[in-house]
DSSP file (Angstrom, degrees, kcal/mol; ACC not computed):
  #  RESIDUE AA STRUCTURE BP1 BP2  ACC     N-H-->O    O-->H-N    N-H-->O    O-->H-N    TCO  KAPPA ALPHA  PHI   PSI    X-CA   Y-CA   Z-CA
    1    1 A M              0   0    0      0, 0.0     2,-0.4     0, 0.0     0, 0.0   0.000 360.0 360.0 360.0 127.3  -18.2   29.5  -33.3
    2    2 A T        -     0   0    0      6,-0.1     6,-0.1     4,-0.0     3,-0.0  -0.903 360.0-143.9-123.3 152.6  -21.9   29.0  -33.4
    3    3 A F    >   -     0   0    0     -2,-0.4     3,-2.6     4,-0.1     2,-0.0  -0.782  45.1 -81.2-103.1 147.3  -24.3   27.3  -35.8
    4    4 A P  T 3  S+     0   0    0      0, 0.0     3,-0.1     0, 0.0    -1,-0.1  -0.319 118.9  10.9 -50.8 124.5  -27.7   28.7  -36.6
    5    5 A G  T 3  S+     0   0    0      1,-0.3     2,-0.1    -2,-0.0    -3,-0.0   0.379 103.5 123.1  83.0  -3.8  -30.1   27.5  -33.9
    6    6 A S    <   -     0   0    0     -3,-2.6     2,-0.4     1,-0.0    -1,-0.3  -0.423  61.7-120.0 -84.5 166.7  -27.3   26.2  -31.7
    7    7 A V        -     0   0    0     -2,-0.1     2,-0.3    -3,-0.1    -4,-0.1  -0.876  25.2-124.4-102.5 134.0  -26.5   27.2  -28.1
    8    8 A S        -     0   0    0     -2,-0.4     2,-0.4    -6,-0.1    -6,-0.1  -0.616  29.0-167.5 -81.3 138.1  -23.1   28.8  -27.4
    9    9 A V        -     0   0    0     -2,-0.3     2,-0.5     2,-0.0    -1,-0.0  -0.983  13.2-144.7-129.1 133.3  -21.2   26.9  -24.8
   10   10 A V        -     0   0    0     -2,-0.4     2,-0.5     2,-0.0    -2,-0.0  -0.872  14.7-159.9-100.6 131.8  -18.0   28.0  -22.9
   11   11 A V        -     0   0    0     -2,-0.5     2,-0.4     0, 0.0    -2,-0.0  -0.947   4.4-159.6-106.0 118.7  -15.6   25.3  -22.2
   12   12 A K        -     0   0    0     -2,-0.5     2,-0.3     3,-0.0     3,-0.0  -0.821  21.6-116.4-103.0 151.7  -13.0   25.9  -19.4
   13   13 A T        -     0   0    0     -2,-0.4     2,-0.3     1,-0.1    -1,-0.0  -0.567  31.7-117.0 -76.4 134.7   -9.9   24.1  -19.1
   14   14 A M        -     0   0    0     -2,-0.3    -1,-0.1     1,-0.0     0, 0.0  -0.552  27.0-141.2 -77.1 140.1   -9.6   22.0  -15.9
   15   15 A K        -     0   0    0     -2,-0.3    -1,-0.0     1,-0.0    -3,-0.0  -0.862  20.9-109.7-104.8 132.9   -6.8   23.2  -13.7
   16   16 A P        -     0   0    0      0, 0.0     2,-0.4     0, 0.0    -1,-0.0  -0.221  34.0-164.4 -57.3 142.8   -4.8   20.7  -11.8
   17   17 A E        -     0   0    0      3,-0.0     2,-0.2     0, 0.0     3,-0.1  -0.933  27.1-101.6-125.9 151.6   -5.2   20.5   -8.1
   18   18 A E        -     0   0    0     -2,-0.4     2,-0.1     1,-0.1     0, 0.0  -0.476  45.6-109.3 -66.0 135.6   -3.0   18.9   -5.4
   19   19 A A        -     0   0    0     -2,-0.2    68,-0.1     1,-0.1    -1,-0.1  -0.364  34.2-104.1 -66.0 146.5   -4.4   15.6   -4.2
   20   20 A K        -     0   0    0      1,-0.1    -1,-0.1    65,-0.1    64,-0.1  -0.398  45.3 -95.1 -64.8 146.7   -5.9   15.4   -0.8
   21   21 A P        -     0   0    0      0, 0.0    64,-0.3     0, 0.0     2,-0.2  -0.255  45.8-153.4 -60.1 154.0   -3.6   13.7    1.8
   22   22 A V  E     -A   84   0A   0     62,-3.5    62,-2.3    -3,-0.1     2,-0.7  -0.767  21.2 -95.0-127.8 170.5   -4.4   10.0    2.4
   23   23 A K  E     -AB  83 118A   0     95,-2.4    95,-2.4    -2,-0.2     2,-0.2  -0.789  38.6-153.4 -94.0 113.9   -4.0    7.4    5.1
   24   24 A Y  E     + B   0 117A   0     -2,-0.7    56,-2.2    58,-0.5     2,-0.3  -0.625  18.3 173.8 -84.8 149.7   -0.8    5.4    4.8
   25   25 A F  E     -AB  79 116A   0     91,-2.2    91,-2.1    54,-0.3     2,-0.4  -0.910  24.8-138.2-140.5 166.5   -0.5    1.9    6.2
   26   26 A V  E     -AB  78 115A   0     52,-2.6    52,-2.1    -2,-0.3     2,-0.8  -0.999   4.0-157.7-128.3 133.8    1.8   -1.0    6.2
   27   27 A G  E     -AB  77 114A   0     87,-3.0    87,-1.8    -2,-0.4     2,-0.4  -0.880  27.2-161.9-105.8  99.3    0.7   -4.7    5.7
   28   28 A A  E     -AB  76 113A   0     48,-3.1    48,-2.0    -2,-0.8     2,-0.4  -0.673  15.6-163.0 -90.9 132.4    3.6   -6.4    7.4
   29   29 A L  E     +AB  75 112A   0     83,-2.7    83,-2.5    -2,-0.4     2,-0.3  -0.905  25.5 168.0-102.3 142.8    4.4  -10.0    6.8
   30   30 A F  E     -AB  74 111A   0     44,-1.9    44,-2.8    -2,-0.4    81,-0.2  -0.995  41.5-176.2-158.9 149.0    6.8  -11.4    9.5
   31   31 A S  S    S+     0   0    0     79,-2.2     2,-0.5    -2,-0.3    80,-0.1   0.359  87.7  56.9-117.8  -7.8    8.2  -14.6   10.9
   32   32 A S     >  -     0   0    0     78,-0.9     4,-2.0     1,-0.1     5,-0.2  -0.923  60.6-168.5-129.9 105.5   10.1  -12.7   13.7
   33   33 A E  H  > S+     0   0    0     -2,-0.5     4,-2.0     1,-0.2     5,-0.2   0.827  90.5  57.9 -64.3 -28.6    8.0  -10.6   16.1
   34   34 A E  H  > S+     0   0    0      2,-0.2     4,-1.6     1,-0.2    -1,-0.2   0.948 110.4  44.2 -66.4 -45.9   11.2   -9.0   17.5
   35   35 A L  H  > S+     0   0    0      1,-0.2     4,-2.4     2,-0.2    -2,-0.2   0.810 109.9  54.5 -65.6 -31.3   12.2   -7.8   14.0
   36   36 A L  H  X S+     0   0    0     -4,-2.0     4,-2.6     2,-0.2     5,-0.2   0.886 106.6  51.9 -67.4 -40.7    8.7   -6.6   13.2
   37   37 A K  H  X S+     0   0    0     -4,-2.0     4,-1.9     2,-0.2    -2,-0.2   0.917 111.6  47.0 -65.3 -41.9    8.8   -4.5   16.4
   38   38 A K  H  X S+     0   0    0     -4,-1.6     4,-2.0     2,-0.2    -2,-0.2   0.940 113.2  48.6 -61.6 -46.4   12.1   -2.9   15.3
   39   39 A S  H  X S+     0   0    0     -4,-2.4     4,-2.3     1,-0.2    -2,-0.2   0.885 108.8  52.9 -63.7 -38.4   10.8   -2.3   11.7
   40   40 A L  H  X S+     0   0    0     -4,-2.6     4,-2.5     1,-0.2    -1,-0.2   0.907 109.1  50.8 -66.5 -39.4    7.6   -0.7   13.0
   41   41 A K  H  X S+     0   0    0     -4,-1.9     4,-1.4     1,-0.2    -1,-0.2   0.876 109.1  50.3 -61.2 -40.4    9.7    1.7   15.1
   42   42 A D  H  X S+     0   0    0     -4,-2.0     4,-1.3     2,-0.2    -1,-0.2   0.880 110.1  50.4 -67.9 -35.7   11.7    2.6   12.2
   43   43 A L  H  X S+     0   0    0     -4,-2.3     4,-3.2     1,-0.2     5,-0.3   0.912 107.0  54.9 -65.7 -40.9    8.6    3.3   10.1
   44   44 A E  H  < S+     0   0    0     -4,-2.5    -1,-0.2     1,-0.2    -2,-0.2   0.882 104.1  53.8 -59.0 -36.5    7.2    5.4   12.8
   45   45 A Q  H  < S+     0   0    0     -4,-1.4    -1,-0.2     1,-0.2    -2,-0.2   0.873 116.5  38.6 -66.6 -34.8   10.3    7.5   12.7
   46   46 A K  H  < S+     0   0    0     -4,-1.3    -2,-0.2    -3,-0.2    -1,-0.2   0.799 134.4  15.6 -86.6 -31.1    9.8    8.1    8.8
   47   47 A F  S  < S-     0   0    0     -4,-3.2     2,-0.3     1,-0.3    -3,-0.2   0.805 107.4 -86.9-108.2 -75.4    5.9    8.4    8.8
   48   48 A S        -     0   0    0     -5,-0.3    -1,-0.3    33,-0.0    -2,-0.1  -0.946  60.3 -40.4 179.4 179.4    4.4    9.1   12.0
   49   49 A K        -     0   0    0     -2,-0.3    32,-2.8    31,-0.1     2,-0.4  -0.230  58.9-112.3 -53.9 140.6    3.0    7.2   15.0
   50   50 A I  E     +C   80   0A   0     30,-0.2    30,-0.3     1,-0.2     3,-0.1  -0.686  36.2 176.9 -73.9 127.2    1.0    4.1   14.4
   51   51 A D  E     +     0   0A   0     28,-1.9     2,-0.3    -2,-0.4    29,-0.2   0.597  64.3  30.7-113.0 -16.2   -2.5    4.8   15.5
   52   52 A L  E     +C   79   0A   0     27,-1.1    27,-2.5     2,-0.0     2,-0.3  -0.995  61.7 179.7-142.9 140.6   -4.3    1.5   14.5
   53   53 A S  E     -C   78   0A   0     -2,-0.3    25,-0.2    25,-0.2     3,-0.1  -0.991  18.0-138.5-143.5 130.2   -2.9   -1.9   14.5
   54   54 A S        -     0   0    0     23,-2.8     2,-0.2    -2,-0.3     3,-0.0  -0.142  33.0 -96.7 -71.4 171.4   -4.6   -5.3   13.6
   55   55 A E        -     0   0    0      1,-0.1     2,-0.4    21,-0.0    22,-0.3  -0.473  48.6 -96.9 -72.6 165.8   -4.2   -8.5   15.5
   56   56 A D        -     0   0    0     -2,-0.2    20,-0.2    20,-0.1    -1,-0.1  -0.739  47.2-176.6 -86.6 133.8   -1.7  -10.8   14.0
   57   57 A F  E     -D   75   0A   0     18,-2.2    18,-2.8    -2,-0.4    -3,-0.0  -0.979  33.5 -90.9-132.8 145.3   -3.2  -13.5   11.8
   58   58 A P  E     -D   74   0A   0      0, 0.0     2,-0.9     0, 0.0    16,-0.3  -0.248  27.5-144.1 -55.2 137.1   -1.7  -16.4   10.0
   59   59 A F        +     0   0    0     14,-2.6    14,-0.3   -29,-0.1     3,-0.1  -0.854  49.1 136.7 -98.1  91.6   -0.5  -15.7    6.4
   60   60 A D        +     0   0    0     -2,-0.9    -1,-0.1     1,-0.1     3,-0.1   0.107  31.2 100.7-128.2  21.3   -1.3  -19.0    4.9
   61   61 A V  S    S+     0   0    0      1,-0.2     2,-0.3    -3,-0.0    -1,-0.1   0.614  95.8  14.6 -88.3 -11.9   -2.9  -18.2    1.5
   62   62 A T        -     0   0    0     -3,-0.1     3,-0.3     1,-0.0    -1,-0.2  -0.989  55.1-145.0-153.2 155.2    0.4  -19.0   -0.3
   63   63 A T  S >> S+     0   0    0     -2,-0.3     3,-1.5     1,-0.2     4,-0.5   0.328  70.3 111.6-102.3   9.0    3.7  -20.7    0.4
   64   64 A Y  T 34 S+     0   0    0      1,-0.3     4,-0.3     2,-0.1     3,-0.2   0.792  83.2  37.5 -52.5 -36.4    5.6  -18.1   -1.8
   65   65 A Y  T 3>>S+     0   0    0     -3,-0.3     4,-3.0     1,-0.2     5,-0.5   0.481  90.6  94.7 -95.1  -5.6    7.5  -16.5    1.2
   66   66 A N  H <>5S+     0   0    0     -3,-1.5     4,-2.4     1,-0.2    -1,-0.2   0.873  83.1  48.9 -63.1 -45.5    8.1  -19.7    3.2
   67   67 A V  H  <5S+     0   0    0     -4,-0.5    -1,-0.2    -3,-0.2    -2,-0.1   0.938 121.2  36.1 -59.4 -51.9   11.6  -20.5    1.8
   68   68 A E  H  45S+     0   0    0     -4,-0.3    -2,-0.2     1,-0.2    -1,-0.2   0.930 131.4  26.5 -70.3 -45.7   12.8  -17.0    2.5
   69   69 A M  H  <5S-     0   0    0     -4,-3.0    -3,-0.2    39,-0.1    -2,-0.2   0.737  97.8-134.3 -93.2 -26.3   11.0  -16.2    5.6
   70   70 A E     << -     0   0    0     -4,-2.4    -3,-0.1    -5,-0.5    -2,-0.1   0.379  40.5 -51.7  76.4 143.6   10.5  -19.6    7.2
   71   71 A S  S    S+     0   0    0     -5,-0.1     2,-0.1     2,-0.1   -40,-0.1  -0.732 102.1  54.2-101.1 154.6    7.1  -20.5    8.6
   72   72 A P        -     0   0    0      0, 0.0     2,-0.4     0, 0.0   -12,-0.1   0.313  69.7-172.4 -85.4 151.0    4.9  -19.8   10.4
   73   73 A I        -     0   0    0    -14,-0.3   -14,-2.6    -2,-0.1     2,-0.3  -0.901   1.9-164.1-114.2 143.3    4.4  -16.3    8.7
   74   74 A F  E     -AD  30  58A   0    -44,-2.8   -44,-1.9    -2,-0.4     2,-0.5  -0.869   9.4-141.8-122.8 157.9    1.9  -13.8   10.2
   75   75 A R  E     +AD  29  57A   0    -18,-2.8   -18,-2.2    -2,-0.3     2,-0.4  -0.977  18.0 177.2-122.3 139.1    0.3  -10.6    8.8
   76   76 A R  E     -A   28   0A   0    -48,-2.0   -48,-3.1    -2,-0.5     2,-0.5  -0.994  14.3-153.4-133.4 134.5   -0.3   -7.4   10.7
   77   77 A I  E     +A   27   0A   0     -2,-0.4   -23,-2.8   -22,-0.3     2,-0.4  -0.942  17.0 177.3-109.9 129.1   -1.7   -4.2    9.3
   78   78 A C  E     -AC  26  53A   0    -52,-2.1   -52,-2.6    -2,-0.5     2,-0.3  -0.990  13.0-152.6-129.5 140.5   -0.9   -0.9   10.9
   79   79 A S  E     -AC  25  52A   0    -27,-2.5   -28,-1.9    -2,-0.4   -27,-1.1  -0.816  15.5-125.2-111.2 158.4   -1.8    2.7    9.9
   80   80 A F  E     - C   0  50A   0    -56,-2.2   -30,-0.2    -2,-0.3   -56,-0.2  -0.751  12.3-134.9-102.7 144.1    0.0    5.9   10.6
   81   81 A S  E    S+     0   0A   0    -32,-2.8     2,-0.3    -2,-0.3    -1,-0.1   0.862  82.1  75.7 -69.9 -39.1   -1.6    8.9   12.3
   82   82 A D  E    S-     0   0A   0    -33,-0.2   -58,-0.5     1,-0.0     2,-0.3  -0.567  78.1-131.8 -77.4 133.7   -0.5   11.7    9.9
   83   83 A L  E     -A   23   0A   0     -2,-0.3     2,-0.3   -60,-0.1   -60,-0.2  -0.656  30.0-170.3 -78.9 139.7   -2.2   12.0    6.6
   84   84 A I  E     -A   22   0A   0    -62,-2.3   -62,-3.5    -2,-0.3   -37,-0.0  -0.920  29.4 -89.3-136.6 154.1    0.4   12.3    3.7
   85   85 A S    >   -     0   0    0     -2,-0.3     3,-1.6   -64,-0.3   -65,-0.1  -0.328  30.0-130.5 -62.2 140.1    0.1   13.1   -0.1
   86   86 A P  G >  S+     0   0    0      0, 0.0     3,-1.7     0, 0.0     4,-0.2   0.744 104.6  73.7 -60.8 -20.7   -0.4   10.1   -2.4
   87   87 A S  G 3  S+     0   0    0      1,-0.3     4,-0.3     2,-0.1     3,-0.2   0.474  83.2  67.9 -78.2   3.1    2.4   11.4   -4.4
   88   88 A Y  G <> S+     0   0    0     -3,-1.6     4,-2.3     1,-0.1    -1,-0.3   0.358  70.3 101.4 -94.8   3.8    4.8   10.2   -1.7
   89   89 A L  H <> S+     0   0    0     -3,-1.7     4,-2.5     1,-0.2     5,-0.2   0.875  79.2  49.2 -65.0 -40.0    4.0    6.5   -2.4
   90   90 A A  H  > S+     0   0    0     -3,-0.2     4,-1.9     1,-0.2    -1,-0.2   0.942 113.9  44.8 -66.0 -44.6    7.2    5.8   -4.4
   91   91 A D  H  > S+     0   0    0     -4,-0.3     4,-2.0     2,-0.2    -2,-0.2   0.897 110.8  56.9 -62.0 -40.4    9.4    7.3   -1.7
   92   92 A A  H  X S+     0   0    0     -4,-2.3     4,-3.0     1,-0.2    -2,-0.2   0.898 107.1  47.6 -47.8 -54.4    7.4    5.4    0.9
   93   93 A K  H  X S+     0   0    0     -4,-2.5     4,-2.2     1,-0.2    -1,-0.2   0.876 109.1  52.7 -63.0 -40.4    8.1    2.1   -0.8
   94   94 A L  H  X S+     0   0    0     -4,-1.9     4,-1.5     2,-0.2    -1,-0.2   0.832 110.2  49.2 -65.7 -33.7   11.8    2.8   -1.0
   95   95 A I  H  X S+     0   0    0     -4,-2.0     4,-2.3     2,-0.2    -2,-0.2   0.931 110.6  49.6 -65.9 -47.5   12.0    3.6    2.7
   96   96 A S  H  X S+     0   0    0     -4,-3.0     4,-2.2     1,-0.2    -2,-0.2   0.875 110.5  51.0 -65.3 -32.2   10.1    0.5    3.6
   97   97 A N  H  X S+     0   0    0     -4,-2.2     4,-1.9     2,-0.2    -1,-0.2   0.869 107.8  52.5 -69.2 -35.1   12.5   -1.6    1.4
   98   98 A S  H  X S+     0   0    0     -4,-1.5     4,-1.2     2,-0.2    -2,-0.2   0.906 108.9  49.3 -68.9 -36.4   15.4   -0.1    3.1
   99   99 A I  H >X S+     0   0    0     -4,-2.3     4,-0.8     2,-0.2     3,-0.6   0.917 108.3  53.9 -64.7 -40.2   14.0   -1.0    6.5
  100  100 A E  H >< S+     0   0    0     -4,-2.2     3,-1.2     1,-0.2    10,-0.2   0.926 105.1  55.3 -54.2 -43.0   13.4   -4.5    5.4
  101  101 A D  H >< S+     0   0    0     -4,-1.9     3,-0.9     1,-0.3    -1,-0.2   0.730  99.1  60.8 -60.5 -30.4   17.1   -4.6    4.3
  102  102 A R  H << S+     0   0    0     -4,-1.2    -1,-0.3    -3,-0.6    -2,-0.2   0.775 106.9  46.6 -70.3 -24.3   18.3   -3.7    7.8
  103  103 A Y  T << S+     0   0    0     -3,-1.2     7,-0.2    -4,-0.8    -1,-0.2   0.094  76.7 131.3-108.2  22.7   16.7   -6.8    9.3
  104  104 A H    <   -     0   0    0     -3,-0.9     2,-0.4     5,-0.1     5,-0.2  -0.454  41.3-156.8 -73.5 149.5   17.8   -9.5    6.9
  105  105 A I  B >  S-I  108   0B   0      3,-2.6     3,-1.3     1,-0.1    -2,-0.1  -0.995  77.2 -11.6-125.1 125.3   19.2  -12.6    8.6
  106  106 A N  T 3  S-     0   0    0     -2,-0.4    -1,-0.1     1,-0.3     3,-0.1   0.882 129.8 -57.0  52.2  39.4   21.6  -14.7    6.5
  107  107 A N  T 3  S+     0   0    0      1,-0.2     2,-0.4    -6,-0.1    -1,-0.3   0.731 116.6 113.9  67.7  20.0   20.5  -12.7    3.4
  108  108 A K  B <   -I  105   0B   0     -3,-1.3    -3,-2.6   -39,-0.1    -1,-0.2  -0.983  67.1-118.9-128.9 140.9   16.8  -13.6    4.0
  109  109 A R        +     0   0    0     -2,-0.4    -5,-0.1    -5,-0.2     3,-0.1  -0.450  24.1 178.0 -71.7 146.7   14.0  -11.4    5.0
  110  110 A K  S    S+     0   0    0      1,-0.3   -79,-2.2    -7,-0.2   -78,-0.9   0.309  78.5  41.7-113.1 -10.1   12.1  -12.0    8.3
  111  111 A V  E     -B   30   0A   0    -81,-0.2     2,-0.5   -11,-0.2    -1,-0.3  -0.999  63.2-169.0-140.8 137.3    9.9   -9.0    7.7
  112  112 A N  E     -B   29   0A   0    -83,-2.5   -83,-2.7    -2,-0.4     2,-0.9  -0.983  13.0-156.4-127.5 120.1    8.3   -7.9    4.4
  113  113 A L  E     -B   28   0A   0     -2,-0.5     2,-1.1   -85,-0.2   -85,-0.2  -0.796   4.7-166.8-107.4  98.2    6.7   -4.4    4.6
  114  114 A D  E     -B   27   0A   0    -87,-1.8   -87,-3.0    -2,-0.9     2,-0.3  -0.735  15.8-161.9 -84.6  99.6    3.9   -3.8    2.0
  115  115 A I  E     +B   26   0A   0     -2,-1.1    11,-2.6   -89,-0.2     2,-0.3  -0.635  24.1 136.4 -91.8 142.5    3.4   -0.1    2.1
  116  116 A G  E     -BE  25 125A   0    -91,-2.1   -91,-2.2    -2,-0.3     2,-0.3  -0.903  36.1-126.0-159.7-172.3    0.2    1.5    0.8
  117  117 A Y  E     -BE  24 124A   0      7,-2.7     7,-2.9    -2,-0.3     2,-0.4  -0.969   9.5-150.7-145.7 162.4   -2.5    4.1    1.3
  118  118 A M  E     +BE  23 123A   0    -95,-2.4   -95,-2.4    -2,-0.3     2,-0.2  -0.970  14.2 174.4-130.4 146.4   -6.3    4.3    1.5
  119  119 A D        -     0   0    0      3,-2.1     3,-0.1    -2,-0.4   -97,-0.1  -0.664  56.5 -72.7-130.9-168.3   -8.6    7.1    0.6
  120  120 A Y  S    S+     0   0    0     -2,-0.2     3,-0.1     1,-0.2   -98,-0.0   0.785 128.8  29.8 -62.1 -24.4  -12.3    7.3    0.5
  121  121 A D  S    S+     0   0    0      1,-0.2    28,-3.1    27,-0.1     2,-0.3   0.690 119.3  12.8-112.8 -16.1  -12.5    5.3   -2.8
  122  122 A K  E     - F   0 148A   0     26,-0.3    -3,-2.1    -3,-0.1     2,-0.5  -0.975  50.5-128.3-157.9 164.0   -9.6    2.9   -2.9
  123  123 A V  E     -EF 118 147A   0     24,-2.3    23,-2.8    -2,-0.3    24,-1.4  -0.995  30.3-169.8-119.3 128.7   -6.6    1.0   -1.4
  124  124 A V  E     -EF 117 145A   0     -7,-2.9    -7,-2.7    -2,-0.5     2,-0.3  -0.972   4.2-160.5-123.4 127.9   -3.4    1.3   -3.3
  125  125 A L  E     -EF 116 144A   0     19,-2.4    19,-2.6    -2,-0.4     2,-0.4  -0.724  17.4-125.2-101.4 156.8   -0.2   -0.7   -2.7
  126  126 A A  E     - F   0 143A   0    -11,-2.6     2,-0.3    -2,-0.3   -11,-0.2  -0.860  30.8-176.8 -98.7 139.7    3.3    0.2   -3.8
  127  127 A S  E     - F   0 142A   0     15,-2.5    15,-3.3    -2,-0.4   -34,-0.1  -0.985  34.7-160.5-136.7 147.1    5.2   -2.3   -5.7
  128  128 A A  S    S+     0   0    0     -2,-0.3     2,-0.4    13,-0.2    -1,-0.1   0.370  78.0  86.6 -97.7   1.3    8.7   -2.6   -7.2
  129  129 A K  S    S-     0   0    0     13,-0.1    13,-0.1     1,-0.0     2,-0.1  -0.824  78.3-125.2-106.6 138.2    7.3   -5.3   -9.6
  130  130 A Y        +     0   0    0     -2,-0.4     2,-0.3     2,-0.0    -2,-0.1  -0.423  33.4 168.4 -71.3 154.1    5.8   -4.6  -13.0
  131  131 A G    >   -     0   0    0      3,-0.2     3,-0.8    -2,-0.1     0, 0.0  -0.944  45.6-113.6-156.8 157.9    2.3   -6.0  -13.7
  132  132 A I  T 3  S+     0   0    0     -2,-0.3    -2,-0.0     1,-0.2    -1,-0.0   0.694 118.3  47.2 -71.5 -16.5   -0.1   -5.2  -16.6
  133  133 A H  T 3  S+     0   0    0     26,-0.1    12,-0.3     2,-0.0    -1,-0.2   0.511  94.9  94.1 -95.4 -12.9   -2.5   -3.6  -14.1
  134  134 A K    <   -     0   0    0     -3,-0.8     2,-0.5    10,-0.1    10,-0.2  -0.512  65.7-140.8 -90.1 151.0    0.1   -1.5  -12.3
  135  135 A I  E     -G  143   0A   0      8,-2.3     8,-3.2    -2,-0.2     2,-0.2  -0.932  19.7-122.4-118.6 128.5    0.8    2.1  -13.1
  136  136 A Y  E     +G  142   0A   0     -2,-0.5     6,-0.3     6,-0.2     3,-0.1  -0.484  35.2 169.4 -65.1 133.7    4.5    3.4  -13.0
  137  137 A I  E     -     0   0A   0      4,-2.8     2,-0.2     1,-0.3     5,-0.2   0.753  51.8 -51.4-110.4 -43.5    4.8    6.3  -10.6
  138  138 A N  E >  S+G  141   0A   0      3,-1.5     3,-2.7   -48,-0.0    -1,-0.3  -0.883 103.3  23.8 172.9 153.3    8.5    7.0  -10.1
  139  139 A R  T 3  S-     0   0    0      1,-0.3     3,-0.1    -2,-0.2    -3,-0.0   0.677 127.2 -48.9  48.7  35.6   11.9    5.6   -9.2
  140  140 A G  T 3  S+     0   0    0      1,-0.3     2,-0.4   -11,-0.0    -1,-0.3   0.589 110.4 124.1  82.5  13.2   11.2    2.0  -10.2
  141  141 A I  E <   - G   0 138A   0     -3,-2.7    -4,-2.8   -15,-0.0    -3,-1.5  -0.873  42.2-161.3-116.3 143.2    7.9    1.9   -8.3
  142  142 A Y  E     -FG 127 136A   0    -15,-3.3   -15,-2.5    -2,-0.4     2,-0.5  -0.852  18.6-126.8-118.3 151.9    4.3    1.1   -9.4
  143  143 A A  E     -FG 126 135A   0     -8,-3.2    -8,-2.3    -2,-0.3     2,-0.5  -0.848  23.2-166.7 -90.1 131.7    0.9    1.9   -8.0
  144  144 A D  E     -F  125   0A   0    -19,-2.6   -19,-2.4    -2,-0.5     2,-0.4  -0.887  12.1-148.8-122.8  99.9   -1.2   -1.2   -7.6
  145  145 A M  E     +F  124   0A   0     -2,-0.5   -21,-0.2   -12,-0.3    14,-0.1  -0.485  25.6 168.1 -70.5 123.1   -4.8   -0.6   -6.9
  146  146 A A  E     +     0   0A   0    -23,-2.8    11,-2.4    -2,-0.4     2,-0.3   0.806  59.1  22.4-105.9 -38.6   -5.9   -3.6   -4.7
  147  147 A L  E     -FH 123 156A   0    -24,-1.4   -24,-2.3     9,-0.3     2,-0.3  -0.929  57.7-164.7-132.0 149.3   -9.4   -2.5   -3.4
  148  148 A H  E     -FH 122 155A   0      7,-2.5     7,-3.2    -2,-0.3     2,-0.5  -0.980  23.2-120.9-134.2 155.5  -12.2   -0.1   -4.3
  149  149 A Y  E     + H   0 154A   0    -28,-3.1     2,-0.3    -2,-0.3     5,-0.2  -0.804  43.1 146.7-100.5 125.1  -15.1    1.2   -2.4
  150  150 A E  E >   + H   0 153A   0      3,-2.5     3,-1.6    -2,-0.5    -2,-0.1  -0.974  61.5   2.4-154.4 144.0  -18.5    0.6   -3.6
  151  151 A K  T 3  S-     0   0    0     -2,-0.3     3,-0.1     1,-0.3    -1,-0.0   0.873 130.1 -50.3  51.6  40.7  -21.9    0.0   -2.1
  152  152 A G  T 3  S+     0   0    0      1,-0.2     2,-0.3     0, 0.0    -1,-0.3   0.482 121.9  80.2  83.5   2.1  -20.6    0.4    1.5
  153  153 A N  E <  S-H  150   0A   0     -3,-1.6    -3,-2.5    -5,-0.1     2,-0.4  -0.972  76.6-116.8-142.8 148.1  -17.7   -2.0    1.2
  154  154 A F  E     -H  149   0A   0     -2,-0.3    -5,-0.2    -5,-0.2   -32,-0.1  -0.759  38.9-165.2 -79.0 131.4  -14.1   -2.2    0.0
  155  155 A S  E     -H  148   0A   0     -7,-3.2    -7,-2.5    -2,-0.4     2,-0.2  -0.963  16.2-117.2-123.2 143.7  -14.0   -4.9   -2.8
  156  156 A P  E     -H  147   0A   0      0, 0.0    -9,-0.3     0, 0.0     2,-0.2  -0.499  20.8-124.2 -78.9 143.4  -10.9   -6.5   -4.2
  157  157 A Y    >   -     0   0    0    -11,-2.4     3,-2.1    -2,-0.2     0, 0.0  -0.496  33.9-106.9 -72.1 155.8   -9.9   -6.2   -7.8
  158  158 A I  T 3  S+     0   0    0      1,-0.3    -1,-0.1    -2,-0.2     7,-0.0   0.821 121.0  50.4 -59.0 -29.4   -9.5   -9.6   -9.6
  159  159 A W  T 3  S+     0   0    0    -14,-0.1    -1,-0.3   -26,-0.0     3,-0.1   0.490  83.2 123.4 -88.4  -2.1   -5.7   -9.1   -9.5
  160  160 A A  S <  S-     0   0    0     -3,-2.1     5,-0.1   -14,-0.2   -14,-0.1  -0.211  76.1 -88.9 -60.7 150.7   -5.5   -8.3   -5.8
  161  161 A F    >>  -     0   0    0      1,-0.1     3,-1.1     3,-0.1     4,-0.6  -0.248  42.0-111.5 -56.8 147.6   -3.3  -10.5   -3.6
  162  162 A M  G >4 S+     0   0    0      1,-0.3     3,-1.0     2,-0.2     4,-0.3   0.825 115.8  52.5 -56.9 -38.1   -5.1  -13.4   -2.3
  163  163 A D  G >4 S+     0   0    0      1,-0.3     3,-0.8     2,-0.2    -1,-0.3   0.750 102.3  61.1 -68.7 -24.1   -5.1  -12.2    1.4
  164  164 A F  G <4 S+     0   0    0     -3,-1.1    -1,-0.3     1,-0.2    -2,-0.2   0.628  99.0  57.9 -77.1 -11.4   -6.6   -8.9    0.3
  165  165 A K  G << S+     0   0    0     -3,-1.0    -1,-0.2    -4,-0.6    -2,-0.2   0.554  84.7 103.1 -91.3  -6.9   -9.5  -10.8   -1.0
  166  166 A L  S X  S-     0   0    0     -3,-0.8     3,-1.7    -4,-0.3    -3,-0.0  -0.425  78.9-124.4 -72.4 144.1  -10.3  -12.3    2.4
  167  167 A P  T 3  S+     0   0    0      0, 0.0    -1,-0.1     0, 0.0    -4,-0.0   0.802 102.1  74.0 -64.9 -25.2  -13.2  -10.8    4.4
  168  168 A L  T 3         0   0    0      1,-0.3    -4,-0.1    -5,-0.1    -5,-0.0   0.623 360.0 360.0 -66.8  -7.0  -11.0  -10.1    7.5
  169  169 A Y    <         0   0    0     -3,-1.7    -1,-0.3    -6,-0.2   -15,-0.1   0.458 360.0 360.0 -88.3 360.0   -9.4   -7.2    5.6
């Protein structure tokens, strides 16, 4: 339909496209390096070889995990070589949770595997916990956007975990 003096515009419906593959990583908290090494081997079996690994640094921004994991607790971030669809995030979290469960000692975790991915614009973590800022994706798992890219840097959202707000990330 056109009106006198108006320009005719053709509007096309956007067609869904598959998302481009993304870089998966794990932000591991650990109090046992031996169990971390076993966990990382298991993750490599499920995802792909680890291609980058940070140094270990103290995780001291909260005492939330101290009772369960015992201190000192360290953080290591490792990324996987193969790019994978972001739609795999829920499965990836369930896999990492099952690996954590293998290495409990006296019903307490010694390794906490925070799985997530990054693309050109953001860092997204998987979570089994509801939050007002999290988006449900599948199988009891939520997507938690932690960082976004702007002006040449990744910047944290206000709700990001305290350690993800540190400049060493």
